[in-house]
C-alpha positions as CSV (number, residue, x, y, z in Angstrom):
1,M,0.0,0.0,0.0
2,A,1.2,3.5,-0.8
3,K,2.5,5.6,2.1
4,G,0.4,8.6,1.0
5,H,-2.5,7.2,2.8
6,I,-1.1,8.4,6.1
7,Y,-1.3,12.0,5.0
8,V,-4.9,12.1,3.6
9,P,-6.7,12.2,7.0
10,W,-4.4,15.0,8.2
11,I,-5.1,17.0,5.0
12,N,-8.8,16.5,5.7
13,L,-8.4,17.6,9.3
14,V,-6.8,20.9,8.1
15,L,-9.5,21.2,5.5
16,G,-12.2,20.8,8.1
17,I,-10.6,23.5,10.2
18,L,-10.3,25.9,7.2
19,V,-13.9,25.3,6.3
20,L,-15.0,25.8,10.0
21,L,-13.1,29.1,10.2
22,S,-13.8,30.5,6.7
23,P,-17.1,32.3,7.4
24,W,-15.7,33.9,10.5
25,V,-12.5,35.0,8.8
26,L,-14.2,36.2,5.5
27,G,-17.0,38.0,7.3
28,N,-20.0,39.6,5.5
29,V,-21.9,36.3,5.6
30,S,-25.4,35.8,6.9
31,S,-25.5,34.0,10.2
32,G,-27.4,31.0,8.6
33,A,-24.7,30.6,5.9
34,A,-22.0,31.0,8.5
35,W,-23.4,28.3,10.7
36,D,-24.0,26.0,7.8
37,V,-20.4,26.2,6.7
38,T,-19.2,25.9,10.3
39,I,-21.1,22.7,10.9
40,T,-19.9,21.3,7.6
41,G,-16.3,22.0,8.7
42,I,-16.9,20.3,12.0
43,V,-18.3,17.2,10.2
44,I,-15.2,17.1,7.9
45,G,-12.9,17.4,10.9
46,I,-14.7,14.7,12.9
47,V,-14.6,12.3,10.0
48,A,-10.8,13.0,9.6
49,L,-10.3,12.2,13.3
50,I,-12.3,9.0,12.9
51,E,-10.2,8.1,9.8
52,L,-7.0,8.7,11.8
53,S,-8.2,6.4,14.6
54,M,-9.2,3.7,12.1
55,Q,-5.9,4.0,10.4
56,A,-4.0,3.5,13.7
57,K,-5.9,0.3,14.1
58,G,-5.1,-0.7,10.5
59,A,-8.7,-1.1,9.6
60,A,-10.4,-0.1,6.4
61,N,-13.4,2.1,6.6
62,W,-16.0,3.9,4.6
63,W,-16.0,7.2,6.5
64,P,-14.6,9.2,3.6
65,I,-18.0,8.9,1.9
66,I,-19.3,11.4,4.4
67,N,-16.7,13.8,3.3
68,I,-17.8,13.4,-0.3
69,L,-21.3,14.3,0.8
70,A,-20.0,17.3,2.8
71,G,-18.0,18.5,-0.3
72,I,-21.1,18.2,-2.4
73,W,-23.0,20.1,0.2
74,L,-20.4,22.9,0.2
75,L,-20.8,23.2,-3.6
76,I,-24.6,23.3,-3.3
77,S,-24.5,25.8,-0.4
78,A,-22.3,28.2,-2.4
79,S,-25.5,29.0,-4.4
80,F,-27.2,30.2,-1.2
81,V,-24.5,32.7,-0.4
82,R,-25.5,36.1,-1.9
83,G,-23.2,39.0,-2.5
84,D,-20.0,37.7,-1.0
85,A,-17.8,36.4,-3.8
86,A,-15.0,35.4,-1.4
87,M,-17.4,33.1,0.5
88,I,-18.8,31.6,-2.7
89,W,-15.3,30.8,-3.9
90,S,-14.3,29.5,-0.5
91,N,-17.2,27.0,-0.6
92,V,-16.5,25.9,-4.1
93,V,-12.7,25.4,-3.6
94,M,-13.2,23.7,-0.2
95,G,-16.0,21.5,-1.6
96,I,-13.8,20.4,-4.5
97,L,-10.9,19.7,-2.1
98,A,-13.1,17.7,0.3
99,I,-14.4,15.6,-2.6
100,V,-11.0,15.0,-4.1
101,T,-9.3,14.1,-0.8
102,A,-12.2,11.8,0.1
103,I,-11.9,10.0,-3.2
104,V,-8.2,9.6,-2.7
105,S,-8.8,8.2,0.7
106,Q,-11.3,5.7,-0.7
107,V,-8.8,4.5,-3.3
108,Y,-6.3,3.9,-0.5
109,E,-9.0,2.2,1.6
110,R,-9.7,-0.1,-1.4
111,E,-6.0,-1.0,-1.7
112,L,-5.8,-1.6,2.0
113,G,-8.9,-3.9,1.9
114,S,-7.4,-5.8,-1.1
115,A,-4.1,-6.3,0.7
116,M,-5.9,-7.5,3.9
117,R,-7.8,-10.1,1.9
118,G,-4.5,-11.3,0.3
119,G,-5.2,-9.8,-3.1
120,T,-2.6,-7.9,-5.0
121,T,-2.9,-5.0,-7.4
122,A,0.4,-5.7,-9.2
123,R,0.9,-8.6,-11.6
124,A,4.2,-10.4,-12.1
C-alpha cells in the first residue's frame, strides 16, 4: 500500500478547520450561511479524526463517503450565499478539495482492503 494514505486524514483535518473558520474570517456572511459552513467544517474534521483512529488500528473504513457528501453540500450551499464572492469561492474550492481528498482516501482504503484479503494489485 502506498504511504500517501497516512497524509490524507491529516489533510482532511486541516481542510475541516479551514472550512470551519472560513465564514468567520471572511465576514459579511449571513448567520445562517456562517453556521451552515461551520457545521460542515466540524463534520469534515470529525470524519478526519475517525479516519486517523481507524488508520491507527489498521482497519479499512467507509467514513470518507461522508466527506464526499460534505463536499457536495459545500458546492450546493455556495449557491445560497448572496453578495459575497470570497465566501462563494471558498465554498467551491473547499468543496472540491473535500471531494478529491475523500476519493483519494477511498482509493487507499480499497487498496488496504485488497491487501488485507490477500489480493494484490500488481501482476508479475
